[in-house]
Each structure stands twice: as C-alpha cells, then as structure tokens.
Phi, psi and omega in degrees: 000167174266133180245137178223137171244146182220140170234144180236146170245123184232162171238127178250122178272112184291339180281325184250340185082001182290138177249120176251120176276118182271325182203138170243130177244122181235137173238127184237136172246108180235032181071206177292126180276112184282317181234095183301319179294317178296317180296319178298316179298320179297313182293319177301311180297318180294320179297315182289325176294317177299320177294319179298315178297323183291322188245336191236313190281138178163154179219169179237169176246137174234126180053038178078006181241152176296129184290314184267104181251006180212153181289353178289339178245358179251116189249100174278181177307138176249160183304323181293345181265356184291124180275176168297138177242131175239108186239131178229156175241140176288128180272115177209174183253017177291160177300147176297144175234169184295144174271301180047226179239031178306326180296342181306315189288345182274341190284312182300314177299324179295317178294317177302317177294323178291322176298318177299315180296325183277332189236340182085003179249141180256121176259133185239007179233151177248148353284157179271084183273160180308320180299323179291319179297311181300319179296318179294319180294320180295319181292322181291328183271352181278000000 
C-alpha cells in the first residue's frame, strides 16, 4: 500500500473561528517512484482535496433533498486558500505502488490536530467551519 503522513500548521482566529492553513507537510512512501513529477502532482492534488474536504466542502439536506445543487452555494477550496506545501517521498527500492489519492485521508486529521494545538478545542466533524470552531470555543470556556 501507499503510506502518507501529514502535519499541518494552522492559525485559528478566536474572534471569527476562521482556520487558516499556513502549511501542509506530507511524506509519502509509494515504493519506487516511477514518475516523480506525476507523483508530486498526485500528492499536491490529494493534499488540497483533503484540505477542501476538511474545511470547506460539505452539504446539508433540506426536506429530504440535497441543499446545494449548484456550485454558487457550494464552496470548495479556492486558490487564495492554498497553503505552502512541503512534499517528500521516502526513497526505497520497494516495488512501485499506486499513488491515486491516498494522501487525501491524512490531511483532515492533521488539520484537526493543529486546530487542537492552536486553540485547545477538538473538532470531530467535517467540514471544520468557523461556526463549529466558535461553538467549540464557547463550550470549552463555559
């Protein structure tokens, strides 16, 4: 399998609840990397998708129907939100394995842990929106 570790550096604004991801560091072991540029592009895309899922993407249901039926109300990650990315690959002689999007799954827990380190509140649902941060901060101080 492909293994990925991720660490995030975030800034949490206690007044607004906004979480700004400043940097994502990912280390991936995918055996022998056959196409370094392709592998890097896969991990970059997966990291940003994981960040988008962690902080922005999500929908609700109203009257049994999906609330967001158009991208005008569904807000994924925007270019202005892209943090610094530090991506490395473990150098080894193992057989190559698939890249796909395995790095996606490491990003949200890393952001959640960074939010906890920065604010003292643990968020356990995605996306981690400002309203959720503010609610957790209010509950923690009560």
